[in-house]
N, C-alpha and C positions, 0 to 999 in steps of 0.2 A: 410701507408696503401697501396699505389700503388705497393710496393715491394712484398707484399704477393702473388699477382696473377701473378707476372712477371716471365716469363719462358725464358728470354733472347731474345725474339722476340717482335716486336711491336704487340700489341693486337688490333690495329686499321688499317684501310686501306684495300687495295686489298687483302693482304695475309689472313686476318681474314675473309673476305667476301667469298673467294673462297675455303677455307679450308674444309668446310662441303661437298663440291662437290667431293673432292679428298678422304677424309677420309671415307665417307659413301658410301659403295659399291652400294647401290640401286640408288644413284644419278650419277653413272658413265655414263650411257647412255645419261643423260642430259648434262653432261660435254662434252662428245664426240660430241653431236649435236651442242653445243655452239661453240666448236673449229672448227667444220666443217663449220658452218655458217660464222664464221669469215674468215676462209680460202677461202670460196667461194666468199666472197666480195673482198678479197685482191688479189686473183689470177689474175683477169683481170688487176689490176693495175700493177702487176709484168709483165704480158705479154705485155701490152701496153708500159711499160717503157723499157723493155729489147729488145723486138722484133721489135716494131714499132718506138722506140725512140721518143715517145710522151712526150713533155716537161712537161705538167702538171702532167702526170703520173710519170715522173721521180721525180718531186718535191714531190708528194705524197709518193712515195716509199722511198725517202730520209727521209721524216718526220717520216714515220713508222719505218724505221731502226734506226733513232736517238732515238725515244721513246722506242723501244725495247732494244737498247743499254743502255739507262739510267735505265730501269727496271732491266736488268741483272747486271748493274754496282752496284746497291744497294746491291745485294746479293754477288757480288765479293768483295765489300768493307768489308762485314761481314765475308769474307773467308769461304763461304759455297755456295752450290748450293741449293737454296731454291725452294719453291713451285712456285713462280712467274717465276723464271728462267726456270724451267722445262716446265711450261705451255707456256711460250713465245717460247722456242725452239720447242716444239711440234706443236704449231700453225704455225711456219715458215716451219717446215718439211711438214706439211699437205698442206700449201699454195704452196710450191714447187711442191709437188706431183700433186695437182689440176692444177697448171699452166702448168706442163709438159703434163698432159693428155689432157687438153684443147688445147694446142698448137699442140700436136702430131696428135690429131684427128680433128683438125681444127674446134673446137667448138666455138672459139672466133676469 
């Protein structure tokens, strides 16, 4: 019975939770706001770690990078760039942009 609904991907976990936000175009603004919120909270960590060499911020950044690497590693092991990988990379790109803007304009 489990093979009947199986499409080669795991039907549980983060991938199945986030899929409606990517597939349903009316939910894209919400997805963008969620990614921007995440990036707004992580950007100061990046700034404090890289610019100020703050040890706790470096530890937090390391933990975030390890968690991101593990999430991407799952998709790499399946030999595909999946939904989670794309969102993780988009979140880091947005975080880098926010950190650059905040550092450049001395917001933080």
